[in-house]
C-alpha positions in Angstrom: 9.3 -2.2 31.5 6.4 -0.6 29.7 6.7 3.1 28.8 4.4 5.6 27.2 6.4 5.2 24.0 5.8 1.5 23.9 2.1 2.0 24.5 1.9 4.6 21.7 3.8 2.4 19.2 1.6 -0.6 20.0 -1.5 1.4 19.6 -0.5 2.9 16.3 0.4 -0.6 15.0 -2.9 -2.1 16.3 -5.0 0.6 14.6 -3.1 0.1 11.4 -3.6 -3.7 11.6 -7.4 -3.2 12.3 -7.7 -0.9 9.3 -5.9 -3.5 7.1 -8.0 -6.4 8.4 -11.2 -4.4 7.8 -10.1 -3.5 4.3 -9.3 -7.1 3.6 -12.7 -8.4 4.7 -14.8 -5.6 3.1 -12.9 -4.4 0.1 -10.3 -6.7 -1.3 -12.7 -9.7 -1.6 -14.5 -7.9 -4.4 -11.4 -7.8 -6.6 -8.8 -10.3 -7.7 -6.1 -8.5 -5.8 -4.6 -9.7 -2.5 -3.5 -7.0 0.0 0.1 -7.7 -0.9 -0.6 -7.1 -4.6 -2.5 -3.9 -3.6 0.7 -2.8 -1.8 2.7 -3.4 -4.9 0.2 -1.4 -7.0 0.3 1.4 -4.5 4.0 1.7 -4.8 4.2 1.5 -8.6 1.3 3.9 -9.0 2.7 6.3 -6.5 6.1 6.3 -8.3 4.8 6.0 -11.8 6.4 2.6 -12.2 9.4 1.2 -10.4 12.4 -0.9 -11.1 12.1 -4.5 -9.8 15.2 -4.1 -7.5 13.8 -0.8 -6.0 10.4 -2.4 -5.5 12.0 -5.4 -3.8 13.9 -3.1 -1.4 10.9 -0.8 -0.8 8.6 -3.7 0.2 11.4 -5.6 2.0 10.6 -8.8 0.2 12.8 -11.5 -1.3 13.5 -11.6 -5.0 11.8 -15.0 -5.5 8.7 -14.0 -3.6 8.4 -10.8 -5.5 9.0 -12.6 -8.8 6.1 -15.0 -8.0 3.8 -12.1 -7.1 4.7 -10.2 -10.2 4.1 -13.3 -12.4 0.6 -13.7 -11.0 -0.1 -10.0 -11.4 1.2 -10.0 -15.0 -1.0 -13.1 -15.8 -4.0 -11.2 -14.4 -3.2 -8.1 -16.5 -2.4 -5.9 -13.4 1.2 -5.0 -14.4 3.5 -4.9 -17.4 7.2 -5.4 -17.4 9.3 -3.0 -19.5 12.9 -3.7 -20.3 15.4 -0.8 -20.3 16.8 0.0 -23.8 20.2 0.5 -22.2 20.4 -2.4 -19.8 18.3 -5.5 -20.4 18.8 -6.5 -16.7 16.9 -3.4 -15.7 13.1 -4.2 -15.6 10.5 -1.5 -14.8 7.1 -2.6 -13.5 4.2 -0.4 -14.5 0.5 -0.7 -13.7 -2.0 -1.4 -16.4 -5.2 0.6 -16.9 -7.1 -2.2 -15.4 -4.9 -2.1 -12.3 -5.2 1.7 -12.0 -9.0 1.5 -12.2 -9.2 -1.3 -9.5 -6.7 0.6 -7.3 -8.7 3.8 -7.5 -12.0 1.9 -6.7 -10.4 0.2 -3.7 -8.8 3.5 -2.5 -12.1 5.4 -2.8 -13.9 2.7 -0.9 -11.2 2.5 1.8 -11.2 6.3 2.3 -15.0 6.3 2.5 -15.1 3.5 5.0 -12.3 5.1 7.1 -14.0 8.4 6.9 -17.2 6.9 8.4 -15.1 5.5 11.2 -13.5 8.9 11.9 -16.7 10.9 11.5 -17.4 11.4 15.2 -13.9 12.9 15.9 -13.9 16.6 16.3 -12.2 18.7 13.5 -9.7 20.1 15.9 -8.7 16.6 17.2 -8.3 15.5 13.5 -5.9 18.4 12.9 -3.9 17.4 16.0 -3.8 13.8 14.8 -2.6 14.8 11.3 0.2 16.9 12.8 1.2 14.1 15.1 1.2 11.5 12.3 3.1 14.0 10.0 5.7 14.3 12.8 6.1 10.6 13.1 6.3 10.1 9.4 9.1 12.8 9.2 11.0 11.0 11.9 11.1 7.7 10.0 
């Protein structure tokens, strides 16, 4: 049985998916990054680097899959791996300057494109949407 909650959740996921597909076709093709690699960069830039195990749990990805992604990103000079001085099993992933520049370029373009799509929405409605999305975010 469909409910208003089901409709709302499906609509949020659909809009998110549309934004991602739009970004993939208009922004990511200009870089060497895949959307998944961009997500990794987003997390490690947001957290000023991350331990591999934390990144794996955050992205909900298997260790072998993450390892393959990180290997490709390291070969492309997007990330560096830093070993802990205290525990050699502890590896911190940090973004390179190249990655930060590409990330910032992608993010700026994404925001500009999204801004164009939201331009016709009234300011008051945007404020309501922000409060609504903040509420959902805080419930997760």
